N, C-alpha and C positions, 0 to 999 in steps of 0.2 A: 745195563745199569742206569739208574736215574741220577742225574746231576743233583748235588745237594742244594744248589742255588739256581733257580730258573733264570734264564737270560731275560733281562727286562725288556719291555717294549719302550721305544723312544719316540717322542713326538717333537714337533717344531712349532714355535710360536709364530704368529703373524708378524710381519715386519712392522716396526714402530720407530719413531724418532729416537736417536741415541741420546741418553741423558748426559753424556760426558763430552762428546765431540760434535760441535755444530755442523750441520749438513750431512751427518752420517745417519745410517739406518741400522738398528740393531735387530737381531734375531737370536733366539735361544733354543737349544735342544734340551729336553727334560724327560724325566721318568718318575714314576711313583716309588716312594720308599714305603713298602708295606710288607706284611707277612713275617714269618719267624726268622728270616735271614736279613731283615732290613739293616741291622747293625753292620753285618759283613758287606752288604752292598754299598752302604754309605761309606765305609772305610775305603773300599776299592775305588769308588767313583771319586772320592776326594783326592786320591793320589793322581788322578788324571784331570784334575782341574774343575771338578763339579763343586757346587755350593748347595746348601740346603735352605729351602723356604718351606716351613711347616712340613708336610709329608711329600715334598717334591725335591728332587735333586736336579740342578740345571747348570748349564755352562753356555757361554756365548758361542754362536754358530753363524757369524756374520759372513755374508758372501764376499765382500771386498775389503775387509778390515780385520787385522789381528792385533789391535792395540791393547785389548784386555789380556793381561798376563797374570796367571795365578802366582802368588808369592807367599813365602813362609819364612819365618825367622828360625835360625838354628839356635834353640834355646840354651843348650849347654855351653855354647861358645860365645854367647852374647856378653859384651862388656859395655856398660853404659857410658855415653859421652859425658862431657862436663855439664852440658845442658840437661841431660837426662838425670844425672846425679842430683843436680839442684832440684829437679822436679820431684824425684823420690824423697828428698829431704823435706821439701815444702809440703808434700801431701802424705808424708809417712805416718801422720797421726790418724789418718782415716781408719775407721773400723770396717773391716772387710768380712763379708759373710757369704758363704755359698748356700744358696736357697734352692729348694725344689722348683721345677718349672710351673709355677702357679702365679698368675697375674694378680697384681694388687692395684687398688686405686691410686696409691701413692706413686707407684712406678708409672702409671699412665699419666698422671699429672706432670711428672718430670719429663716424660716423653713429649707431651704437648708443648711444654716450655722450650725444650730443645728444638723441636721442629719449627716452631714459630720464629726462632732466631737463626737457625742454620739452614732450614729447607722450606722457606715459605712458598706456598703454591706448588709444592712437589706432590708426588704420587701418594704420599702418606698423609697429606693434610686433611683428608676427609675421614681418616680413621676414627672410629669411636671406641668405647671401652670393650665392646664385644670383639671388634677386629683385633684389638691389642691382645685380648685373651686368646684368640685363635693363634696369633703369632707365637705366643709363649707356650701354650699348652698343647697345641696340635703337633706332636712330635712322636716319631716312631723309633728314635734313637736316644742315647744317653745325653740328656740336656739338663742344664741348670741355669739359674740366674745368679750372677754375682752382684751383690749390692755393696755400695761404698757410702758410708755414713760419717758425718762429722761426730766427733766424740761429744757425749752429753755429760756435763758436769754432775748431773744427778744420778748417773749410772744407767739411765734408760736408753732406749734406741734413739740415736741422734738423727739429725736431718739427713734424708737421702739426697746425695749430690751427684751420683753416677750409678749406672747399672749396665750390665752386659749379658745378653743371652748367648750362652756358650755351649758347644757340643764337645764331649770328650770322645776322641777317636782312639784307635789303636796306637797311632804314632804321634798324637799331639792333641792340642786344644784348637778348636776352630771358633773364631769369634764371629758369630752370626750377625749380631747387631748390638752396637753400644750407643748409649746416649748419656747426657750429663747436663748439669746446670751451667749454661754458658755465661751466666752473670754472677757466679759464686765469688764473692769478694775475697781476695787474697788467695785464690786457688786457681790460678791460670794453668793451662795445660792439663786439665782433668782427663781429656780424651787420651792424651799421650800416657798419662799415669795408668789408665786402665790397661793399655797395651803392655806397659812395663810390668804391671802386676801379673798379667797373664804369662809373660815370659818367665817371671820368677816362679810362678805356680807350676808351669810345665817342667822347668828345670828341677825343682824340688821333687816332683813326682816321677822323674826319670823319663819324661816324654820328650822326644827329640825336637818337636816343632810346635810353633804357634802359627796357624794359618790365618793370614790377614785378608784373604779374599783376592780381589783383582786390583792390580796396579795398572792404571791406564796412562800410557805414555802420551803426552800432549794435553792431558787434563790437569791443570794446576792444582785443583782441589783434591786430587788423588795422590799427589807427590809426597805427602807426609809419610807414606809407607816405606820410602827408600831410606829413611833415617835410622832404621834398625839393622844392625850388622851382627853377624853375617846374614845376608838375605839370599834366599834361593828363589829362582824363577823357573817356571815350567815352559819348556819349548818343545819343538818337534822331536827332539832326541831325548826328552825326559827332563828331570830337574837338574839345574846347574847353578852354581854360585855366581851372583853378580860380581864381576871383577871389582876389586876395591877401588881402583882408580876411577872407574866409571861411576860407581856409587858415590864417591866423594864429589865428583864433578856435578852429579845430579843434585846432591844436597846443597852444594854451593850455589848452583843456578837458581834453585827455588828460594834459598835464603836471600839472594840478591835481587830477586824479582818482586813483582807486585804481590804474589801469594805469600802468606806467612805460614811457616810450618806449624806454629802453635794453633792456627785456625784450621783444624784438620779437614773439614769439608764445608764448602759453601755452595749454595745453589739449590736446585730443585729435587735432587735425588741423591741416593747413596747406595753403594754396593750392598746387595742383599735386602733392599728396601721391601719389607713385608707388605706394604700397602699395594704393591704391584702383583700380589699373588693371583689376582683375577685373570692375569694373562695366560695362566696355565689351564688348558682345557683338554680333557682326555676324550677321544672319540673312538 
């Protein structure tokens, strides 16, 4: 008998400086998502910690470090904190639309504004509009772009203030890449609002999880992911829930430190950065 899904070939990237932890070196294992069973393969790989970049699925495979941990929010059990409720109220008037994965100039302009403020000099800094189109449109799975717009008094499309490239999987939504206007007056916490909206969408659709990518212990700009409860993390024995006491302590540590939870990411890179797609080479 022939197996319905052919076992994929895996490759490893060349070692490169880690974008999250100084002095560390990163390496990734990856494979192609292609063919009639790409959706099933994507679902299976996401459950063991892989992420998607265009038509590639990858996960960290570093020799001497296990700091990158896949995390997901249990959407049906999520209850917003006081800060999150205020965020939902503050940004609740935004007009949210689920769009097909088709890149627009308006989205690209917003991305450039976001990168210049949050990731100056990072791997995506040299992206042009064609690169952005590749990021959005080169997909072999169920993908869409969720747009967040300010309401227009005249009834037309309002100003785009945030967007997220998202995959719909069998067990949840996977946030591939989000970006927003970091200087939008009166709308602080837009990045957090996008996550909150994805949790709501998943719960209403009966999908159990929202995949947030990798949480990197020791990287202050990745700690915003611990503020969503309940949070599950992938370890050697599979997925397990982060203990409530540990999660509370981590949130408090970040809130009391130099990093601000409202400033989700700072620095040169971000989990899932599509500008780094050139590192994947099939031989």
